[in-house]
N, C-alpha and C positions, 0 to 999 in steps of 0.2 A: 184741112181735114176736120170734119165735124165729129164731135164725140157725143154719143147719146147717153144721157143719164135720166133715170126715172124722176118724177116729181117728188116722190117721197120714198124713204127707206125705213126699214126697221133697224133702229140703232141699238145694238147690244152693248155698245160702249166697252167692249172687251171684258165685261164683267157682268155675269148674270147671277152672281152669288145671292142676290136678294130676290131672285126669281122674277125680275121685272125687266121688260124691254119697252121701247117707245117708238111710235111712228112719228117721224119728223120730216120736215121739208129737206130735200137733199142738200140745199145750200147751208142748212144748219148743221148737218152731219159732216159735210165736207167743205167747210168754209175756206174759200179762196183757193181750193185745190181740186178742181174737177177732174184731174188726170190720175185719180187713184182707182185702185181695184175695188170692186164690190161683188158680192155673191148674189145670184138670182135663183129663185125657186120657180120652176114651171110645174103647175099642177092643175088638176080639175077641181073647180069650185064645189062640185057636188050638188046636193039638193038645196032646197029653199032654206034649211036651217043651218047652212054652213057659215063659217066665220068670214065676214067681209068688211072691208073698209068702206064707210059711207060718209056722206057729208054730216050726218047726224051724230056719228060716233068718233069723228076725227079728233075733236078736242079732247075727248076722254082718252083715246088711244095715245095721244101726244103726252099725256101726264104719266102714263105707265100702264102696261098690260102684264098681268100675272101670267107667266108662261104656262102654269098648270091649267089655265083656262083655255089655252089654244089647242087646236087639233094636233095630234101626234106628228103629222107631217111638218108643221111649223116648228114644233119643239125639236124635232130631229135636225131641221135645217139650222136653227139657232145654235144648237149644240155643235154641229159640224163647223159652222162659221167661226165660233169661238175657238175650237180646236185648231183651226187654220190660222189663228191669230189675227183675224180680220174683225173690224168693228161692224 
């Protein structure tokens, strides 16, 4: 049985008290344990000014994203993920 995992995940690390999350390679978030649960958000990207992960902003997003700068849909998903006790 093959398991699908995305290439990258938003890592909330169980703690968003500093208001920061990171986009990391899945292998870094789930080292050696690809059989864990993760949450997924399905949404419409919206217009041209929407928030998107690109090759040019990947390194910046890996160092940290201030959650207040994210669209409300992302903030709600991060909050719900944390309340579920998921990373």
